[in-house]
C-alpha positions as CSV (number, residue, x, y, z in Angstrom):
1,M,31.5,-10.6,16.2
2,S,29.2,-10.1,19.2
3,E,29.7,-6.3,18.7
4,T,28.2,-6.6,15.2
5,R,25.3,-8.6,16.5
6,E,24.6,-6.0,19.2
7,T,24.7,-3.2,16.7
8,M,22.3,-5.1,14.3
9,S,20.0,-5.8,17.3
10,E,20.0,-2.2,18.3
11,M,19.2,-1.2,14.7
12,K,16.2,-3.5,14.7
13,T,15.0,-1.9,18.0
14,E,15.6,1.6,16.7
15,T,13.6,1.0,13.5
16,G,10.5,0.0,15.4
17,G,11.1,-3.7,15.5
18,L,11.5,-3.9,11.7
19,D,14.0,-6.3,10.2
20,F,13.7,-6.2,6.4
21,K,15.5,-6.5,3.2
22,P,15.4,-3.3,1.1
23,I,12.1,-2.9,-0.8
24,R,12.5,-2.1,-4.5
25,V,10.0,0.4,-5.9
26,N,9.4,0.7,-9.6
27,G,12.4,-1.4,-10.6
28,G,14.7,-0.4,-7.7
29,L,18.3,0.5,-8.6
30,C,17.8,1.7,-12.2
31,G,15.3,4.6,-12.4
32,G,13.4,3.5,-9.3
33,E,13.7,3.7,-5.6
34,V,14.8,1.5,-2.7
35,I,13.2,1.6,0.8
36,H,15.6,0.7,3.6
37,P,16.4,1.6,7.2
38,S,18.2,4.9,7.3
39,A,22.0,4.8,7.7
40,R,22.0,8.4,8.8
41,S,19.2,8.6,11.3
42,L,18.5,5.6,13.6
43,G,14.8,4.8,13.7
44,K,14.0,6.4,10.4
45,I,13.2,4.8,7.1
46,Q,15.0,6.1,4.0
47,V,13.8,6.1,0.4
48,T,16.7,6.4,-2.0
49,R,16.1,7.4,-5.6
50,F,18.2,6.2,-8.5
51,T,18.7,7.5,-12.1
52,D,18.2,5.2,-15.0
53,D,22.0,4.6,-14.9
54,G,21.8,3.4,-11.3
55,V,23.3,6.6,-9.8
56,V,21.9,7.8,-6.5
57,A,19.7,10.8,-7.2
58,G,18.7,11.7,-3.7
59,H,16.7,10.4,-0.7
60,E,13.9,11.2,1.7
61,E,13.5,10.0,5.3
62,Y,10.3,8.9,6.9
63,S,9.4,8.1,10.5
64,N,8.1,4.6,9.6
65,L,7.7,2.1,6.8
66,T,4.0,2.9,6.4
67,E,4.6,6.5,5.7
68,A,7.4,5.7,3.2
69,L,5.0,3.5,1.3
70,M,1.9,5.7,1.3
71,D,2.7,7.5,-2.0
72,R,4.4,4.6,-3.7
73,W,2.6,1.3,-2.7
74,Q,1.2,1.0,-6.3
75,M,4.8,0.5,-7.6
76,V,5.9,-2.3,-5.2
77,E,5.7,-5.9,-6.4
78,H,2.4,-7.2,-5.0
79,P,-0.8,-8.6,-6.7
80,V,-2.9,-5.7,-5.4
81,S,-0.3,-3.1,-6.3
82,R,-0.1,-4.5,-9.9
83,L,-3.9,-3.9,-10.3
84,A,-3.5,-0.3,-9.1
85,C,-0.3,0.6,-11.0
86,G,-1.1,2.8,-14.0
87,N,-4.8,2.8,-13.3
88,E,-4.9,5.5,-10.7
89,I,-7.1,7.9,-12.7
90,K,-9.5,5.2,-13.7
91,I,-9.8,4.1,-10.0
92,I,-10.4,7.7,-8.7
93,D,-12.9,8.4,-11.5
94,A,-14.8,5.3,-10.7
95,W,-14.8,6.1,-7.0
96,E,-15.9,9.7,-7.6
97,F,-18.8,8.8,-9.9
98,A,-20.0,5.8,-7.8
99,T,-19.9,8.0,-4.6
100,F,-21.4,11.2,-5.7
101,N,-24.1,9.7,-7.9
102,H,-25.3,7.3,-5.2
103,P,-28.5,8.1,-3.2
104,D,-26.5,7.7,0.1
105,K,-23.6,9.9,-1.1
106,D,-23.4,11.9,2.2
107,K,-22.8,8.6,4.1
108,L,-20.5,7.1,1.5
109,V,-18.1,10.1,1.4
110,N,-17.2,9.4,5.0
111,T,-16.8,5.6,4.8
112,R,-13.4,4.5,6.2
113,Y,-12.7,1.6,3.9
114,V,-13.3,2.0,0.2
115,Y,-12.2,-0.5,-2.5
116,V,-12.5,-0.6,-6.3
117,S,-12.7,-3.6,-8.6
118,L,-11.5,-2.7,-12.0
119,L,-12.5,-6.1,-13.3
120,R,-16.3,-6.2,-12.6
121,P,-19.2,-4.7,-10.7
122,L,-19.6,-6.2,-7.3
123,W,-23.4,-6.9,-7.2
124,G,-23.1,-10.7,-7.0
125,V,-19.9,-10.8,-4.9
126,M,-20.5,-12.2,-1.4
127,V,-18.9,-9.5,0.7
128,D,-20.6,-7.2,3.1
129,G,-20.8,-3.5,2.5
130,T,-22.5,-0.9,0.2
131,K,-21.8,-1.5,-3.5
132,S,-21.9,0.9,-6.4
133,T,-20.5,1.2,-9.9
134,D,-18.9,3.7,-12.2
135,R,-20.9,5.3,-15.1
136,T,-20.2,2.4,-17.4
137,E,-21.4,-0.1,-14.8
138,T,-18.3,-2.2,-15.4
139,I,-16.2,-1.1,-12.4
140,G,-17.4,-1.9,-8.9
141,V,-16.9,0.2,-5.8
142,L,-17.2,-1.3,-2.3
143,Y,-17.8,0.8,0.9
144,R,-17.2,-0.8,4.3
145,D,-16.9,0.1,8.0
146,E,-14.4,-2.7,8.5
147,V,-11.1,-3.4,6.7
148,L,-10.8,-6.3,4.3
149,P,-7.8,-8.5,4.7
150,V,-5.2,-8.6,2.0
151,E,-6.0,-12.2,1.0
152,K,-9.6,-11.0,0.3
153,L,-8.4,-8.1,-1.7
154,I,-6.3,-10.5,-3.8
155,S,-9.1,-13.0,-4.3
156,L,-11.7,-10.4,-5.2
157,S,-9.2,-8.2,-7.3
158,L,-9.9,-5.2,-5.2
159,V,-7.8,-2.1,-4.9
160,P,-7.9,0.1,-1.7
161,V,-8.9,3.7,-2.4
162,S,-9.6,5.5,0.9
163,V,-6.6,6.6,2.9
164,Q,-7.5,4.3,5.8
165,A,-7.9,1.3,3.4
166,I,-4.5,2.0,1.8
167,R,-2.9,2.4,5.2
168,E,-4.3,-0.9,6.5
169,F,-3.3,-2.6,3.2
170,I,0.3,-1.4,3.6
171,E,0.4,-2.4,7.3
172,E,-0.7,-6.0,6.5
173,A,1.0,-6.5,3.2
174,F,4.4,-4.8,3.8
175,V,4.9,-3.9,7.4
176,A,3.6,-6.8,9.4
177,P,5.6,-9.5,7.6
178,H,8.8,-7.5,8.4
179,K,8.2,-7.1,12.2
180,T,11.1,-8.7,14.2
181,G,10.3,-12.2,15.3
182,E,7.6,-12.8,12.7
183,K,8.2,-15.5,10.2
184,T,8.1,-14.4,6.5
185,E,7.9,-16.6,3.4
C-alpha cells in the first residue's frame, strides 16, 4: 500500500503539482475528449479523443494543463465557457469591429486583456477599462491592462477574447483549483 501512495505522490510531483480528476470536454467519453495526466509520459497532460460510440480515437500530449485547455476551454463545463461555446464567430466579429472602428484602435489592438459581453453594451457597467461596442451596439467589448477575476467574468457575463485573458481565465478557473494542497469544492 505504501508503494502505491509513493507512486501517486510522485505522479503529482511529476505533473507540476496537479492532482485532478479527468476533465470532460464536449461530453467526454462519447464523441468528446477527456483531459488527464498522461499514462505514457510522466509530467505531461494527455487529451484523449473518443468516437460517438465511446471508442478511443487518438490522443495528444501537452506540457501542461493550460496548454491542453487553450483550444478547448469553450467546451468545458463552466459558466464562462457556456457563454462562449457556439458564439466564437460572433465574439470575434464584435471584437474586430469594436477595435478597428474605435478612435484609439492602435492602442486597443495591443491591449493584454480583452473581454466581450454578448448580452449588453458595457457603458453603464462599473468596471475600469476602455469600452466599445459592435456595429449593432448590442455587444460590449472591454479592454483592460489588468486581468479580471473569474468571479467578475461570471457576474458581468464576460468572455475572454485576447490570448492573455484566455490564459489567465484557464489558470484561475481550471488549473489553480487542481493544484496539490489546495482545497476544491
